[in-house]
C-alpha positions in Angstrom: 88.9 186.1 -88.0 85.6 186.1 -89.9 83.7 186.7 -86.6 86.1 189.5 -85.6 85.7 191.2 -89.0 81.9 190.9 -88.6 82.2 192.7 -85.2 84.0 195.6 -86.8 82.0 195.5 -90.1 85.3 195.3 -92.0 87.4 193.0 -94.1 89.4 190.0 -92.7 92.5 191.7 -94.1 92.1 194.6 -91.6 91.9 192.1 -88.7 95.0 190.4 -90.0 96.9 193.7 -90.2 95.8 194.6 -86.7 97.0 191.2 -85.3 100.4 191.7 -87.1 100.7 195.3 -85.7 100.7 196.5 -89.3 97.5 198.7 -88.9 98.5 202.4 -88.3 96.3 202.9 -85.2 93.2 200.9 -84.2 90.4 203.2 -83.2 89.2 203.0 -79.6 85.8 201.9 -80.8 87.4 199.0 -82.8 89.2 197.9 -79.7 86.0 198.0 -77.7 84.1 196.0 -80.3 86.8 193.3 -80.4 87.0 193.0 -76.7 83.2 192.6 -76.5 83.3 189.9 -79.2 86.2 188.2 -77.6 84.4 188.1 -74.2 87.0 190.3 -72.4 85.0 191.8 -69.4 87.6 192.5 -66.8 87.4 196.3 -66.4 91.1 196.9 -65.5 92.3 194.8 -68.4 90.0 196.7 -70.8 91.2 200.0 -69.6 94.8 198.9 -70.0 94.1 197.9 -73.6 92.2 201.2 -74.3 95.3 203.1 -73.0 97.5 201.1 -75.3 95.2 201.8 -78.3 95.5 205.5 -77.6 99.3 205.3 -77.4 99.7 204.4 -81.1 101.9 206.1 -83.6 99.6 209.2 -83.7 99.8 210.7 -80.2 96.6 212.3 -78.9 96.7 215.8 -77.4 96.4 214.6 -73.8 99.4 212.3 -73.9 101.8 214.9 -72.3 99.5 214.9 -69.2 99.0 211.1 -68.8 101.2 210.9 -65.7 98.9 213.1 -63.7 95.6 211.6 -65.1 94.1 208.2 -64.2 93.8 205.5 -66.8 90.0 205.7 -66.5 89.9 209.4 -67.0 92.1 209.2 -70.1 89.8 206.4 -71.4 86.9 208.8 -70.9 88.6 211.6 -72.7 89.3 209.3 -75.6 85.6 208.2 -75.7 84.4 211.8 -75.4 86.5 212.9 -78.3 84.8 210.2 -80.5 81.2 210.7 -79.2 78.5 212.2 -81.4 76.4 213.3 -78.5 77.3 214.3 -74.9 74.5 214.4 -72.4 75.7 215.8 -69.0 74.1 216.8 -65.7 75.9 218.8 -63.0 74.5 219.2 -59.5 76.8 221.8 -58.0 79.1 223.3 -60.7 79.0 224.1 -64.4 79.9 221.3 -66.9 83.6 220.9 -67.7 83.0 221.4 -71.4 81.5 224.8 -70.7 83.9 226.1 -68.1 86.2 229.1 -68.6 89.8 228.7 -67.7 89.4 230.9 -64.6 86.4 229.1 -63.4 88.1 225.7 -63.9 91.1 226.9 -62.1 89.0 227.9 -59.1 87.4 224.5 -58.9 90.7 222.6 -59.3 92.4 224.6 -56.7 89.6 223.8 -54.2 89.6 220.1 -55.1 90.3 217.3 -52.6 93.8 216.6 -53.9 96.8 218.8 -52.8 98.6 219.6 -56.1 101.2 222.1 -57.2 100.5 225.3 -59.1 102.0 223.8 -62.2 99.7 220.8 -62.0 96.8 223.1 -61.5 97.6 224.8 -64.8 98.1 221.5 -66.6 94.7 220.3 -65.4 93.1 223.6 -66.5 94.7 223.0 -69.9 93.3 219.5 -70.2 89.8 220.8 -69.3 89.9 223.6 -71.9 91.4 221.4 -74.6 88.5 218.9 -74.2 86.2 221.7 -75.3 87.6 221.4 -78.9 85.0 218.7 -79.6 82.3 221.5 -79.5 83.8 223.3 -82.5 85.3 222.6 -85.9 83.7 221.0 -89.0 81.9 218.2 -87.2 81.3 219.3 -83.6 79.7 217.0 -81.1 76.2 217.7 -79.9 76.1 218.8 -76.3 73.0 218.7 -74.1 73.9 220.1 -70.6 71.6 220.4 -67.6 72.6 221.9 -64.3 70.9 222.4 -60.9 70.3 226.1 -60.1 72.7 225.6 -57.2 75.6 225.9 -59.6 74.5 229.5 -60.5 74.7 230.6 -56.9 77.9 228.9 -55.9 80.7 231.5 -56.2 83.9 230.3 -57.8 86.9 232.6 -58.2 85.0 235.9 -57.4 82.4 238.0 -59.1 84.4 238.7 -62.2 85.1 235.1 -62.8 81.4 234.2 -62.3 80.2 237.0 -64.6 82.6 235.8 -67.4 81.5 232.2 -66.8 77.8 232.9 -67.1 78.4 235.0 -70.2 80.3 232.0 -71.6 77.3 229.8 -70.9 75.0 232.2 -72.8 77.3 232.3 -75.8 77.6 228.5 -75.9 73.9 228.0 -75.5 73.3 230.0 -78.6 75.3 227.6 -80.8 73.1 225.3 -82.9 74.4 222.0 -81.5 74.4 222.9 -77.9 71.3 222.8 -75.6 71.6 224.1 -72.1 68.9 224.0 -69.3 68.7 224.8 -65.7 66.5 223.0 -63.1 65.2 225.8 -60.9 64.8 225.4 -57.1 61.1 225.9 -57.7 61.0 222.5 -59.5 61.6 220.8 -56.1 63.4 217.4 -55.9 64.5 215.8 -59.1 65.7 212.3 -60.1 69.5 213.0 -59.8 69.9 214.8 -56.5 72.4 212.1 -55.6 75.0 213.4 -58.1 76.3 214.3 -61.5 76.9 212.1 -64.5 77.6 212.2 -68.3 76.3 210.0 -71.1 78.4 209.5 -74.3 76.5 208.4 -77.4 78.2 206.9 -80.5 76.9 206.4 -84.1 77.2 202.6 -84.0 78.9 201.7 -80.7 77.1 201.2 -77.4 76.6 204.3 -75.3 78.6 204.7 -72.1 78.1 206.7 -68.8 80.7 208.4 -66.7 80.6 209.4 -63.0 83.2 211.2 -61.0 83.5 210.5 -57.2 85.9 211.4 -54.5 87.2 207.8 -54.6 87.8 207.9 -58.4 86.0 207.8 -61.7 83.4 205.2 -62.8 83.0 204.3 -66.4 79.7 202.5 -67.0 79.4 200.3 -70.1 76.7 197.8 -69.2 73.8 198.5 -71.5 71.1 198.1 -68.8 73.0 200.5 -66.5 73.5 203.1 -69.2 69.8 203.0 -70.0 69.0 203.9 -66.4 71.1 207.0 -66.7 69.4 207.8 -70.0 66.0 207.5 -68.4 67.0 209.8 -65.6 68.3 212.4 -68.1 65.0 212.4 -69.9 63.2 213.1 -66.5 65.7 215.9 -65.9 64.8 217.5 -69.2 61.2 217.6 -68.2 62.0 219.1 -64.8 64.3 221.9 -66.3 63.4 225.3 -67.7 63.2 225.5 -71.5 66.4 226.6 -73.2 64.9 230.0 -73.8 63.9 230.5 -70.2 67.3 229.2 -69.1 69.1 232.0 -71.1 66.7 234.5 -69.6 67.7 233.3 -66.1 71.4 233.4 -67.0 71.1 237.0 -68.3 69.5 238.1 -65.0 72.2 236.3 -63.0 74.9 237.9 -65.0 73.5 241.3 -64.4 73.6 240.7 -60.6 77.2 239.6 -60.6 
């Protein structure tokens, strides 16, 4: 119990209360720390416990949508909601945290899964609700980089694209959001293989997240996360400055 309390930097009383199910709701980060200290490495078992941690007495906003979302994706949403910093790179589309509802709808409708109109709207709702972390009293810091290809890939028609690009400009002007574009003129870059997101926490290990056609991948091994962080630093160097990025977005909006 002393070792567990040291892992959480808390009192042994808190550990005792958690073991007796007398603690209101263990935070996801507490569960992660305890699993690390207890040597629980099986990914499926960890995800199951993460899901249980989220299903405490205080229901999170995404609970009504759990049936249509994978355990790994809901784990990611939970981690994202607690992150201080979100670093994301998108190769072909705009980041989910910056998408308008109409743009998100166009992407979801063209996705690999055949889903009903009702589920499309539910998934749009989940995506837009995630964006709440960018606002409020203590918003997360977002650093988003896209390949220029995303600017030229029409989704939902000219009106949707115009509104989406205007949304990007508005968000990029917020103090805790940095947005950059890697132009075609920069040539090949370190992440032509695909998109990824890095979540950074104040005292917990960072994590990386990757979406594939076969499912989502949540990367927690420190050495692997550092590789993503190194790639992101290289992408920053390849991209236009935030100021030049906004200038490019303004020109693109005028053309749509």
